[in-house]
C-alpha positions as CSV (number, residue, x, y, z in Angstrom):
1,M,-40.0,-1.2,14.2
2,A,-36.4,-1.0,15.3
3,R,-35.3,2.0,17.2
4,V,-31.9,3.7,16.8
5,S,-30.9,2.5,20.3
6,D,-31.8,-1.1,19.4
7,R,-29.4,-1.2,16.5
8,P,-25.8,-2.2,17.2
9,N,-23.2,0.5,16.7
10,A,-22.0,0.4,13.1
11,Q,-18.4,1.2,14.2
12,S,-18.3,-1.8,16.6
13,Q,-19.6,-4.1,13.8
14,H,-16.8,-3.1,11.4
15,A,-14.1,-3.2,14.0
16,K,-14.3,-7.0,14.1
17,L,-14.4,-7.8,10.4
18,E,-11.2,-9.3,8.9
19,I,-10.3,-8.3,5.4
20,Q,-9.4,-11.0,2.9
21,M,-8.1,-9.8,-0.5
22,L,-9.5,-11.7,-3.5
23,H,-8.1,-12.9,-6.8
24,D,-5.0,-11.0,-7.9
25,R,-5.5,-8.0,-5.6
26,V,-2.9,-6.6,-3.2
27,L,-3.5,-4.3,-0.2
28,V,-0.6,-1.8,0.3
29,R,0.2,0.9,2.9
30,I,2.3,3.7,1.4
31,S,5.6,4.2,3.3
32,A,5.8,7.3,5.3
33,E,9.2,8.1,3.9
34,D,7.6,8.9,0.5
35,G,6.8,12.5,1.7
36,E,9.4,15.2,1.7
37,R,12.8,14.3,0.2
38,R,16.3,15.8,0.4
39,S,18.5,16.3,-2.6
40,S,22.1,15.2,-2.4
41,G,23.0,18.9,-1.8
42,G,20.6,19.0,1.2
43,I,17.7,20.9,-0.4
44,V,14.3,19.8,0.9
45,I,11.9,18.8,-1.9
46,P,8.3,18.9,-0.7
47,A,6.0,15.9,-1.5
48,T,3.8,18.3,-3.5
49,A,6.6,19.2,-5.9
50,E,6.0,18.0,-9.5
51,V,9.3,16.9,-10.8
52,A,8.1,13.9,-12.8
53,R,5.8,11.0,-12.3
54,R,7.2,9.3,-9.3
55,L,6.9,5.7,-8.2
56,A,6.4,4.9,-4.5
57,W,7.4,2.2,-2.1
58,G,4.8,0.5,0.1
59,D,4.4,-2.4,2.5
60,V,2.1,-5.3,1.5
61,L,-0.5,-6.0,4.1
62,G,-2.7,-8.6,2.3
63,V,-2.7,-10.6,-0.9
64,G,-5.4,-12.5,-2.8
65,N,-5.2,-16.2,-3.5
66,N,-4.1,-15.8,-7.1
67,V,-1.1,-13.6,-6.3
68,R,2.1,-15.5,-7.1
69,N,5.2,-13.2,-6.6
70,V,4.3,-11.0,-3.7
71,K,3.7,-11.9,-0.1
72,V,2.6,-10.1,3.1
73,G,5.5,-8.1,4.5
74,D,7.2,-7.4,1.1
75,R,8.1,-3.9,0.1
76,V,6.9,-3.1,-3.4
77,L,7.4,-0.4,-6.0
78,F,4.3,0.9,-7.8
79,N,2.7,4.0,-9.3
80,P,0.4,5.4,-6.6
81,E,-1.5,7.6,-9.1
82,D,-3.0,4.6,-10.9
83,Q,-4.3,2.8,-7.8
84,L,-7.6,2.8,-5.8
85,E,-7.5,4.2,-2.3
86,V,-9.5,2.9,0.6
87,E,-9.7,4.1,4.1
88,I,-9.7,1.5,6.9
89,Q,-10.1,2.7,10.5
90,G,-9.1,6.2,9.5
91,E,-5.9,5.1,7.7
92,P,-5.4,5.3,3.8
93,Y,-4.4,2.1,2.0
94,L,-4.2,1.2,-1.7
95,V,-5.7,-1.7,-3.5
96,M,-4.0,-2.8,-6.7
97,R,-3.5,-5.8,-9.0
98,E,-0.3,-7.8,-8.8
99,R,0.6,-6.8,-12.4
100,D,0.7,-3.1,-11.3
101,I,3.7,-3.8,-9.1
102,H,7.0,-2.9,-10.7
103,A,9.4,-4.4,-8.2
104,V,9.7,-6.3,-4.9
105,A,12.5,-5.5,-2.4
106,S,13.7,-8.6,-0.6
107,E,16.6,-9.3,1.8
108,G,18.5,-11.6,-0.6
109,G,18.1,-13.2,-3.9
110,E,19.9,-14.3,-7.0
111,H,17.8,-12.3,-9.5
112,G,18.2,-8.8,-8.0
113,T,19.7,-5.7,-9.6
114,G,22.6,-5.3,-7.2
115,L,20.9,-2.2,-5.7
116,Y,19.7,-2.0,-2.1
117,L,17.2,0.2,-0.2
């Protein structure tokens, strides 16, 4: 019979596991700047204000082997309300399919909109 003291600490076991995304899944961290906003007149709009459904920007931290158009380090635009949230080491992240990403921000390209972040 194993005693509690004989079992390895669950926290130390998970701290060494590397996460590999599968298939067409993308792991995203929501950008901190998607909280409070300021209007052009300087009025502070809290993150909880319901103006309309709002898309969010995030940073890609991992991609599955079937992801074609997104890579680690890209900034992507998506609807955070339709995604699954996971907590890793106390930080919230989102897991989504590549097809749920609306846009990718890149430094340069020939197929862009002419708009910049």
